[in-house]
C-alpha positions as CSV (number, residue, x, y, z in Angstrom):
1,M,-62.5,55.2,-61.4
2,N,-61.0,52.7,-58.9
3,I,-57.9,53.5,-57.0
4,I,-56.0,51.9,-54.1
5,L,-55.2,53.9,-51.0
6,A,-51.9,52.6,-49.6
7,S,-52.6,53.9,-46.1
8,A,-54.2,52.6,-42.8
9,S,-55.3,56.2,-42.0
10,G,-59.0,56.4,-41.1
11,V,-58.9,60.2,-41.7
12,R,-57.5,59.7,-45.2
13,K,-60.3,57.2,-45.9
14,K,-62.9,59.7,-44.8
15,I,-61.5,62.4,-47.1
16,L,-61.6,60.1,-50.1
17,E,-65.2,59.0,-49.2
18,K,-66.2,62.7,-48.9
19,Y,-65.1,63.2,-52.5
20,K,-66.9,60.1,-53.6
21,L,-63.9,58.3,-54.9
22,N,-64.1,54.5,-55.5
23,F,-61.1,53.0,-53.7
24,K,-59.9,50.1,-51.7
25,V,-57.3,50.1,-49.0
26,I,-54.1,48.0,-49.2
27,I,-51.7,48.8,-46.5
28,S,-48.0,49.0,-47.6
29,N,-46.6,47.5,-44.4
30,I,-43.2,49.1,-45.0
31,D,-40.9,49.9,-42.0
32,E,-41.4,53.7,-41.9
33,D,-39.1,54.2,-38.9
34,Q,-36.2,52.3,-40.6
35,I,-36.7,54.4,-43.8
36,K,-36.9,57.6,-41.8
37,D,-33.8,56.8,-39.8
38,S,-31.8,56.1,-43.0
39,L,-33.0,59.3,-44.7
40,I,-32.1,61.3,-41.6
41,A,-28.7,59.7,-41.6
42,E,-28.3,60.8,-45.2
43,G,-29.2,64.4,-44.2
44,A,-32.7,64.5,-45.7
45,D,-35.0,67.3,-44.6
46,P,-38.6,66.8,-43.5
47,L,-40.0,67.6,-47.0
48,A,-37.7,64.9,-48.6
49,I,-38.6,62.4,-45.8
50,S,-42.4,63.0,-46.4
51,K,-42.0,62.8,-50.2
52,N,-39.9,59.6,-50.0
53,L,-42.2,57.8,-47.6
54,A,-45.3,58.7,-49.8
55,E,-43.5,57.3,-52.9
56,I,-42.2,54.2,-51.2
57,K,-45.7,53.3,-49.9
58,S,-47.3,54.0,-53.2
59,T,-44.8,52.1,-55.4
60,H,-44.5,49.2,-53.0
61,V,-48.3,48.5,-53.2
62,S,-48.4,49.4,-56.9
63,S,-45.8,46.8,-57.9
64,K,-48.1,44.1,-56.6
65,N,-51.3,45.6,-58.0
66,L,-50.9,46.3,-61.7
67,N,-53.0,48.5,-64.0
68,I,-54.6,50.5,-61.2
69,L,-53.6,53.8,-59.6
70,V,-52.1,53.6,-56.1
71,L,-52.2,56.6,-53.8
72,G,-49.5,56.8,-51.1
73,A,-49.4,59.6,-48.5
74,D,-47.3,60.8,-45.7
75,S,-47.4,63.7,-43.3
76,V,-44.6,65.0,-41.1
77,I,-44.2,67.9,-38.7
78,S,-41.2,70.2,-39.2
79,L,-40.0,72.4,-36.4
80,N,-37.0,74.6,-37.3
81,N,-36.4,72.1,-40.2
82,E,-36.2,69.2,-37.7
83,L,-38.6,66.3,-37.9
84,I,-41.0,65.8,-35.0
85,N,-41.8,62.1,-35.1
86,K,-45.0,60.3,-34.0
87,P,-44.6,59.5,-30.4
88,K,-43.9,56.0,-29.2
89,S,-45.3,56.6,-25.8
90,R,-47.5,59.0,-23.9
91,K,-44.3,60.5,-22.3
92,E,-42.9,61.2,-25.7
93,A,-46.2,62.7,-26.8
94,L,-45.9,65.2,-24.0
95,E,-42.3,66.0,-24.9
96,N,-43.4,66.6,-28.5
97,L,-46.2,69.0,-27.4
98,K,-43.7,70.8,-25.2
99,K,-41.4,71.3,-28.2
100,L,-44.3,72.6,-30.3
101,N,-45.8,74.7,-27.5
102,N,-45.9,78.4,-28.4
103,S,-44.0,77.7,-31.6
104,K,-44.6,78.2,-35.3
105,H,-44.0,74.9,-37.2
106,Y,-45.0,73.3,-40.5
107,L,-47.0,70.3,-41.4
108,I,-45.9,68.8,-44.7
109,S,-48.4,66.4,-46.5
110,S,-47.0,64.5,-49.5
111,V,-48.9,62.3,-51.8
112,C,-47.7,60.1,-54.6
113,I,-49.7,58.2,-57.3
114,S,-48.0,55.2,-58.8
115,L,-48.9,52.9,-61.7
116,N,-47.4,49.5,-62.3
117,G,-44.7,50.1,-59.6
118,A,-43.5,53.5,-60.8
119,M,-44.4,57.0,-59.7
120,V,-46.6,58.9,-62.2
121,W,-47.4,62.0,-60.1
122,N,-46.6,63.5,-56.8
123,H,-47.4,66.6,-54.8
124,S,-46.4,68.1,-51.4
125,D,-48.3,70.7,-49.5
126,K,-46.8,72.8,-46.6
127,S,-49.1,74.4,-44.0
128,E,-48.0,76.8,-41.3
129,L,-49.3,76.3,-37.7
130,K,-48.7,78.3,-34.6
131,M,-49.5,76.6,-31.3
132,K,-50.8,78.6,-28.4
133,N,-48.8,78.9,-25.2
134,F,-49.9,76.2,-22.7
135,G,-48.8,75.3,-19.2
136,N,-47.7,71.7,-18.5
137,E,-50.9,70.8,-16.8
138,E,-53.0,72.0,-19.7
139,L,-50.9,69.9,-22.1
140,I,-51.3,66.8,-19.9
141,K,-55.1,67.4,-19.7
142,Y,-55.3,67.6,-23.5
143,L,-53.4,64.4,-23.9
144,D,-55.5,62.6,-21.3
145,K,-58.5,63.0,-23.7
146,I,-56.8,61.0,-26.4
147,K,-56.6,57.2,-26.5
148,T,-53.0,56.0,-26.5
149,E,-53.6,54.0,-29.7
150,T,-54.8,57.1,-31.5
151,L,-51.9,59.1,-30.2
152,L,-49.3,56.7,-31.4
153,K,-51.0,56.2,-34.7
154,Y,-51.8,59.8,-35.7
155,G,-49.4,61.9,-33.7
156,V,-49.9,64.5,-31.0
157,Y,-52.6,66.7,-32.4
158,Q,-55.8,65.7,-34.0
159,V,-56.9,68.7,-36.0
160,E,-60.0,66.9,-37.0
161,A,-61.0,66.7,-33.3
162,D,-60.1,68.7,-30.1
163,G,-56.6,69.5,-31.6
164,L,-58.0,72.5,-33.3
165,N,-58.1,74.3,-30.0
166,L,-54.3,74.0,-29.6
167,F,-53.6,76.6,-32.3
168,E,-53.3,80.4,-32.4
169,Y,-53.5,80.1,-36.2
170,I,-53.5,77.6,-39.0
171,K,-52.5,78.7,-42.5
172,G,-53.2,76.0,-45.0
173,D,-55.8,73.6,-46.5
174,M,-57.6,71.6,-43.8
175,D,-57.8,68.4,-45.9
176,S,-54.1,68.6,-46.5
177,I,-53.4,69.2,-42.8
178,M,-55.5,66.1,-42.0
179,G,-53.3,64.1,-44.4
180,L,-54.5,64.5,-48.1
181,P,-54.2,67.5,-50.4
182,I,-57.4,66.2,-52.1
183,K,-57.9,69.1,-54.5
184,Q,-54.6,68.4,-56.3
185,I,-55.3,64.6,-56.2
186,M,-58.7,65.2,-57.8
187,N,-57.2,67.4,-60.5
188,Y,-54.7,64.7,-61.4
189,I,-57.3,62.0,-61.5
190,K,-59.6,64.1,-63.8
191,Q,-56.7,64.6,-66.2
192,Y,-55.7,61.0,-66.0
193,K,-59.2,59.9,-67.1
194,K,-59.1,62.0,-70.3
């Protein structure tokens, strides 16, 4: 079955490829920051923000590509129910790591599947992560290993790479933490085929 992935994420692409799904990528090109800001102004929590962004990406692409399932996804970090945004600079990346340092936080991955411009299914997964306690120099050394482009695109920790070493523990599904709760997606697709 063919689907469309409404995401520029290379990691999400790899997950779909690993599960041998036939898909093509059509990026939604929505203004995520503007949507996030308006949701925060309305008092939305990180879970609602993640769900809304996944749905908006999915339905936006779906409305222009009829009769095919479109998968939208979004992942956010929630620290004390406050959103930790993707950094806009290396300085901001360090500030984010300092906030998360020695702290328990949640990574919320939401997915939405749309057909003909309307959501037909959605799911959100919440994983708990506890970052180890690092000194400032160690955090800077970690960030120095990551290209700026990667940092700004994917956020402060790449669990699929060296980021795994940042954590004391991770409770959750690794595919979901990397951006796609694939098991739930596959279950929906199997049911949809019937």
